C-alpha positions in Angstrom: -18.6 11.9 60.3 -20.4 10.6 57.3 -19.4 6.9 57.2 -19.4 4.4 59.9 -17.5 0.9 59.4 -18.7 -1.7 61.8 -16.8 -4.9 62.4 -19.2 -7.6 63.5 -16.8 -10.3 64.3 -13.0 -10.8 64.5 -13.2 -14.3 63.0 -12.5 -15.2 59.4 -12.4 -18.3 57.2 -9.2 -17.2 55.4 -5.8 -16.5 56.5 -4.5 -13.9 54.1 -0.8 -13.1 55.2 -1.4 -9.3 54.6 -4.3 -9.3 57.1 -4.4 -12.4 59.2 -1.2 -14.4 59.0 -1.6 -18.0 59.9 1.4 -18.1 62.2 -0.1 -15.5 64.5 -3.9 -16.3 64.0 -3.5 -20.2 64.2 -5.2 -22.9 66.4 -4.1 -21.4 69.6 -5.3 -17.7 69.1 -8.0 -16.4 71.3 -10.8 -14.8 69.5 -13.5 -12.6 71.2 -16.0 -14.7 73.3 -19.7 -14.2 72.3 -20.3 -12.1 75.4 -17.5 -9.7 74.5 -19.2 -8.9 71.1 -21.7 -6.1 70.8 -25.3 -7.3 70.4 -27.3 -6.2 67.4 -29.2 -3.9 69.7 -26.1 -2.3 71.0 -24.7 -1.8 67.5 -28.1 -0.3 66.5 -28.0 2.2 69.3 -24.5 3.4 68.3 -25.8 3.9 64.7 -28.8 5.9 65.8 -26.6 8.1 67.8 -24.3 8.7 65.0 -27.0 9.2 62.4 -28.2 12.1 64.4 -24.8 13.7 63.8 -24.3 13.2 60.1 -23.6 9.5 59.4 -25.5 8.3 56.6 -23.5 5.3 55.3 -22.8 2.1 57.2 -20.6 -0.7 56.1 -20.5 -4.1 57.8 -17.0 -5.7 58.0 -15.1 -8.2 60.0 -13.1 -10.5 60.1 -15.6 -12.1 57.7 -19.1 -10.4 58.5 -21.0 -13.4 57.1 -19.8 -15.7 59.8 -21.9 -13.6 62.3 -25.0 -15.6 62.8 -28.3 -13.9 61.7 -26.4 -11.0 60.1 -29.5 -10.3 58.1 -31.4 -9.3 61.2 -28.9 -6.6 61.9 -29.2 -5.4 58.4 -32.9 -5.2 58.9 -32.5 -3.2 62.1 -30.0 -0.8 60.7 -32.1 -0.2 57.5 -34.9 1.1 59.9 -32.6 3.8 61.5 -33.7 7.3 60.4 -30.9 8.9 58.4 -29.1 5.9 57.3 -29.5 5.8 53.4 -26.8 3.3 52.5 -25.9 0.0 54.1 -23.0 -2.0 52.5 -21.0 -5.1 53.5 -17.5 -6.2 52.7 -16.9 -9.9 52.4 -14.4 -12.5 51.0 -17.4 -13.9 49.0 -17.1 -17.5 50.2 -20.5 -17.5 51.9 -22.1 -14.9 49.6 -23.8 -17.0 47.1 -26.2 -18.5 49.8 -26.9 -15.3 51.5 -27.0 -12.5 48.9 -30.8 -12.7 48.3 -31.5 -12.8 52.1 -29.3 -9.7 52.6 -30.9 -7.8 49.8 -34.3 -8.7 51.1 -33.4 -7.5 54.7 -32.3 -4.1 53.3 -28.5 -4.4 52.3 -27.8 -1.9 49.4 -24.4 -3.1 48.1 -21.5 -5.5 48.7 -17.8 -5.2 48.1 -16.0 -8.5 47.6 -12.3 -9.2 48.1 -10.7 -11.1 45.2 -6.8 -10.9 45.0 -6.3 -13.1 41.8 -8.3 -15.2 39.3 -5.2 -17.5 38.9 -5.7 -20.3 41.4 -2.0 -20.5 42.5 -1.8 -16.8 43.1 -5.2 -16.8 45.0 -3.9 -19.6 47.2 -0.7 -17.7 47.9 -2.7 -14.4 48.9 -5.2 -16.2 50.9 -3.2 -19.0 52.4 -6.1 -21.3 51.8 -7.3 -23.7 49.2 -9.8 -21.2 47.7 -11.4 -21.5 44.5 -11.8 -18.3 42.4 -14.9 -19.8 40.8 -16.6 -20.1 44.4 -15.9 -16.4 44.8 -17.0 -15.3 41.3 -20.4 -17.4 42.0 -21.0 -15.1 45.1 -20.2 -12.0 43.1 -22.6 -13.1 40.4 -25.4 -14.0 43.1 -24.9 -10.5 44.5 -25.5 -8.8 41.1 -28.5 -10.9 40.5 -30.0 -10.1 43.9 -29.5 -6.3 43.2 -26.7 -5.6 45.5 -25.2 -3.3 42.9 -22.9 -1.9 41.9 -20.9 -4.9 43.2 -17.2 -3.6 43.9 -14.3 -6.1 43.7 -11.3 -5.2 45.7 -7.8 -6.5 44.6 -4.9 -6.0 47.1 -1.7 -5.9 45.0 1.5 -7.1 46.3 4.7 -7.2 44.5 6.0 -10.7 43.8 2.7 -12.3 44.9 -0.1 -11.3 42.5 1.1 -8.2 40.5 1.3 -10.4 37.4 -2.5 -10.9 37.7 -3.5 -7.2 37.3 -4.0 -7.3 33.6 -5.9 -10.7 33.8 -8.3 -9.1 36.4 -8.8 -5.9 34.5 -9.6 -8.1 31.2 -12.1 -10.4 33.1 -14.1 -7.4 34.7 -14.1 -5.2 31.4 -17.7 -4.9 30.1 -19.0 -6.3 33.2 -21.3 -4.5 35.7 -18.9 -5.1 38.7 -16.4 -2.3 39.5 -12.8 -3.5 40.0 -10.8 -1.6 42.5 -6.9 -2.0 42.9 -5.6 -1.4 46.5 -2.0 -0.6 47.4 -0.6 -3.2 50.0 -0.9 -1.4 53.3 1.1 -1.6 56.6 -2.1 -2.5 58.6 -1.5 -4.1 62.0 1.8 -5.2 63.4 2.0 -8.8 62.2 1.9 -8.9 58.5 5.7 -8.2 57.8 4.8 -5.2 55.6 7.8 -3.9 53.5 7.6 -0.8 51.3 9.3 -2.6 48.5 6.2 -4.9 48.2 3.9 -1.9 47.5 2.9 -1.7 43.8 2.1 2.0 43.4 -1.3 2.8 42.0 0.4 4.9 39.3 2.4 1.7 38.2 -1.0 -0.2 38.0 -2.7 2.5 36.2 0.2 2.8 33.6 0.1 -1.0 32.9 -3.6 -1.0 32.4 -3.6 2.1 30.2 -0.9 0.8 27.9 -3.5 -2.0 27.0 -6.7 -0.1 27.2 -6.8 3.8 27.1 -8.4 5.2 30.3 -9.7 8.7 31.3 -10.3 10.0 34.9 -13.8 10.3 36.2 -15.0 12.8 38.9 -15.7 11.5 42.4 -19.2 10.5 43.3 -18.9 12.4 46.6 -16.5 14.1 48.8 -14.2 12.0 50.7 -14.2 9.0 48.3 -11.3 6.8 48.8 -10.9 5.5 45.3 -9.8 7.6 42.4 -12.0 6.6 39.4 -11.2 5.8 35.7 -13.1 4.6 32.9 -12.1 2.8 29.7 -12.3 5.1 26.7 -13.9 2.2 24.6 -16.8 2.0 27.0 -15.5 -1.1 28.8 -16.5 0.2 32.2 -14.8 1.6 35.3 -11.9 0.9 37.7 -10.7 2.5 40.9 -7.4 3.0 42.6 -7.1 3.0 46.3 -3.7 4.7 47.0 -3.4 5.3 50.7 0.3 4.5 50.7 1.7 6.7 47.8 -1.1 9.5 47.9 -2.8 9.6 51.4 -6.3 11.1 51.7 -6.3 11.7 55.6 -7.5 15.4 55.0 -10.8 14.4 53.6 -11.6 11.3 55.6 -14.9 11.2 57.0 -14.9 7.6 58.6 -15.0 6.1 61.9 -14.7 2.3 62.7 -16.4 0.3 65.3 -14.8 -2.9 66.4 -16.8 -6.0 67.1 -16.3 -5.5 70.9 -17.3 -1.9 70.8 -14.0 0.1 70.5 -14.4 3.2 68.3 -11.5 4.0 66.1 -11.0 7.2 64.2 -8.3 5.8 61.9 -7.6 2.6 60.3 -4.0 2.8 61.7 -4.9 3.9 65.2 -2.9 2.7 68.1 -6.0 2.4 70.5 -9.7 2.9 70.4 -12.4 4.4 72.6 -14.5 2.0 74.7 -18.2 2.5 73.8 -19.2 -1.0 75.1 -18.8 0.4 78.7 -20.9 3.3 78.0 -23.5 1.2 76.2 -23.6 -1.2 79.3 -23.8 1.5 81.9 -26.5 3.9 83.0 -27.0 7.1 81.1 -28.8 6.2 78.0 -28.6 7.9 74.6 -27.6 11.3 75.8 -24.5 9.8 77.5 -23.5 7.9 74.3 -24.1 10.9 72.0 -22.0 13.1 74.4 -19.1 10.7 74.3 -19.3 10.2 70.4 -19.0 13.9 69.9 -16.1 14.1 72.4 -14.2 11.5 70.3 -14.8 12.9 67.1 -13.9 16.5 68.1 -10.7 15.3 69.6 -9.3 13.3 66.7 -6.1 14.2 65.2 -5.2 10.9 63.2 -3.2 11.4 60.0 -1.0 8.2 59.9 -0.8 7.9 56.1 0.2 11.4 55.6 2.8 11.2 58.3 4.1 7.8 56.9 4.3 9.5 53.4 6.7 12.2 54.9 9.3 9.6 56.0 11.4 6.8 54.6 9.5 3.9 56.1 7.2 2.9 59.0 9.0 2.9 62.3 9.9 -0.5 63.6 7.7 -1.7 66.4 5.0 1.0 65.8 1.8 -0.4 67.6 -1.2 -0.4 65.2 -4.4 -2.4 65.4 -4.8 -5.3 63.3 -7.1 -4.9 60.4 -8.7 -8.2 61.1 -10.1 -6.7 64.4 -11.0 -3.2 63.4 -12.2 -4.0 59.8 -11.1 -2.7 56.6 
């Protein structure tokens, strides 16, 4: 264990079809009630226990984490945990401009912003909402100005939806301080209607960019890094490729995920989690929590992406946790 990703809410202000399709997560959908969510104090207790066994990096996710009230207070609490050296947050950027400086002041180190296109029509298609790319860019710039750097920008690439926007995104972020990363469209959850033919392989994306601007590989910053890094030979900056479909990295995974209601997952594609909320709200204290965490981590055997690569397609009806619930 080196990395813990914490979902602080299952709610979001977008309905991206690859993550939270509107026909499923519509007006009648039941989201978690407030009392079902882990409190900031409970989240901090989990982080303290995990920090004692190797976790140094925490990432706050959702849903959309900036919808969680007083999220800055949680950041401040986590920044005070001994052993935690890096606190990051993944957001769709819509609320980032107004909160970036407060997050930095509370102790947040970095942000990753999801932006699937700069073309307004393509972005509306990918987010299923009347989203302005300028509003997201405003949040990105505010994060950079606040010192939440380097800001990473994630683009999920889906064939027939926004693959024509790859070069435009690369061109916009060249010679800028942000790091653009391209993500293969993944079969997360059970409701997004994933089809293998809609995956644009990282190699294809890389070739398209390299045909325009020559690239060279970069070494990983640390073991277990999910993105393969490249830099422009002309000094135009850096890009990353996240290729969990065509080239899985299960063997080097160091990540665990905590859902907003206290389920611990050892894989993004897990069928079920392990209930830590019950442990947190029972007698036994820190020792009982630590013992349970070590049992879960020692018993993990998840390697879904590697197994998927060994067969033609995902099996119909395979149960998987929705990414909007577990966090990315």
